[in-house]
C-alpha positions as CSV (number, residue, x, y, z in Angstrom):
1,M,0.0,0.0,0.0
2,S,1.3,3.4,-0.9
3,D,1.6,6.2,1.6
4,P,-1.8,7.9,2.3
5,E,-2.5,11.4,1.1
6,P,-3.7,14.1,3.6
7,T,-7.5,14.1,3.6
8,I,-10.1,16.6,4.7
9,R,-13.7,15.6,4.8
10,R,-16.4,18.1,5.3
11,A,-19.4,17.5,7.6
12,E,-21.8,17.4,4.7
13,E,-19.8,14.6,3.0
14,I,-20.4,12.1,5.9
15,E,-23.2,9.6,5.3
16,Y,-24.9,8.3,8.4
17,E,-26.5,4.8,8.5
18,T,-28.5,3.0,11.1
19,V,-26.7,0.3,13.1
20,D,-28.5,-3.0,12.6
21,A,-28.0,-4.2,16.1
22,A,-29.5,-1.1,17.8
23,E,-32.6,0.8,17.0
24,G,-32.0,4.6,17.5
25,L,-28.2,4.4,16.8
26,S,-26.7,5.8,13.7
27,K,-23.0,5.8,12.5
28,G,-21.0,7.9,10.1
29,V,-17.4,7.0,9.2
30,L,-15.5,10.3,9.4
31,I,-12.1,8.9,8.3
32,G,-11.4,5.2,7.6
33,A,-10.0,2.7,5.1
34,D,-12.0,4.3,2.2
35,E,-9.9,7.5,2.8
36,S,-6.7,5.3,2.9
37,A,-6.3,5.7,6.6
38,P,-3.6,3.0,7.3
39,N,-4.3,2.2,11.0
40,F,-7.6,3.6,12.4
41,A,-11.1,4.5,11.6
42,V,-12.8,7.5,13.3
43,R,-16.6,7.3,13.5
44,R,-19.3,9.5,14.9
45,F,-22.3,7.9,16.5
46,E,-25.7,9.5,17.3
47,L,-27.8,7.9,20.1
48,D,-31.4,9.0,19.9
49,A,-33.4,10.1,23.0
50,G,-34.8,6.9,24.5
51,A,-32.6,4.6,22.5
52,E,-31.0,1.5,23.9
53,V,-28.1,-0.5,22.4
54,P,-28.2,-4.1,23.7
55,K,-25.3,-5.9,25.5
56,H,-22.6,-6.8,23.0
57,T,-18.9,-7.3,22.4
58,N,-16.7,-6.1,19.5
59,E,-13.6,-7.7,17.9
60,V,-11.5,-4.6,18.4
61,E,-10.9,-2.0,21.1
62,H,-12.9,1.2,21.1
63,E,-11.7,4.7,22.3
64,Q,-14.7,7.0,22.7
65,Y,-15.2,10.7,23.3
66,V,-18.6,12.1,24.2
67,L,-19.5,15.1,22.1
68,S,-23.0,15.9,23.4
69,G,-25.9,14.7,25.6
70,E,-26.0,12.5,28.6
71,Y,-26.4,8.7,28.5
72,V,-25.6,5.5,30.4
73,V,-22.8,3.2,29.3
74,G,-22.8,-0.3,30.8
75,I,-19.3,-1.9,30.9
76,E,-19.3,-5.5,32.2
77,D,-21.3,-5.3,35.5
78,E,-21.2,-1.5,36.0
79,E,-23.2,1.4,34.7
80,H,-21.6,4.8,34.1
81,E,-23.5,8.1,33.3
82,V,-21.4,10.0,30.7
83,S,-21.7,13.4,29.3
84,A,-19.9,15.8,26.9
85,G,-16.1,15.8,27.5
86,D,-15.9,12.3,29.0
87,S,-13.6,9.7,27.4
88,L,-13.9,5.9,27.5
89,L,-11.7,2.9,26.6
90,I,-13.6,-0.3,25.9
91,P,-11.1,-3.1,25.4
92,A,-11.8,-5.8,22.7
93,G,-14.2,-8.5,23.8
94,T,-15.6,-6.4,26.7
95,V,-19.4,-6.6,27.2
96,H,-20.9,-3.2,26.9
97,W,-24.2,-1.4,26.1
98,Y,-25.8,2.1,25.9
99,R,-29.0,3.6,27.2
100,N,-30.2,7.1,26.6
101,E,-32.8,7.9,29.2
102,S,-32.8,11.7,28.5
103,D,-35.0,13.7,26.2
104,E,-32.0,14.7,24.0
105,A,-29.8,12.8,21.6
106,G,-26.3,11.9,22.5
107,A,-23.3,11.9,20.2
108,F,-19.8,10.4,20.5
109,I,-16.7,9.9,18.5
110,C,-15.3,6.4,18.4
111,A,-11.9,5.4,17.1
112,V,-11.1,1.8,16.3
113,P,-8.2,-0.1,14.6
114,N,-8.9,-1.0,11.0
115,G,-10.2,-4.5,10.6
116,D,-13.2,-6.5,11.5
117,D,-15.4,-4.6,14.0
118,E,-18.1,-7.3,14.1
119,I,-20.7,-6.9,16.8
120,E,-21.7,-10.0,18.8
121,L,-24.9,-9.6,20.8
122,V,-24.8,-11.0,24.4
123,E,-27.9,-12.7,25.8
């Protein structure tokens, strides 16, 4: 693979899609493999008011930064209320989930290593 070129993507270029495993969650890839990013993908998620993302694991680690809103993140057996400015590390294979009990949408940035980010739901 050749060296990547510097890339700037404007907000209006980002396409958001719903996440199959979670009603009320949408994802936009800000920078990733399609932009020749060699190591990481940076995504922006929006969690609708009242939305819940079921317990699941991912194949890769997640680094997250909360942009707006307040919502609950469950990690293993603990729940944490997070809000704008908070940061999280969710190691690969860690059971986690999200619940937005507020009347406002939440949004967060999530960086992951390139590769398979398959979601596996946990009963």
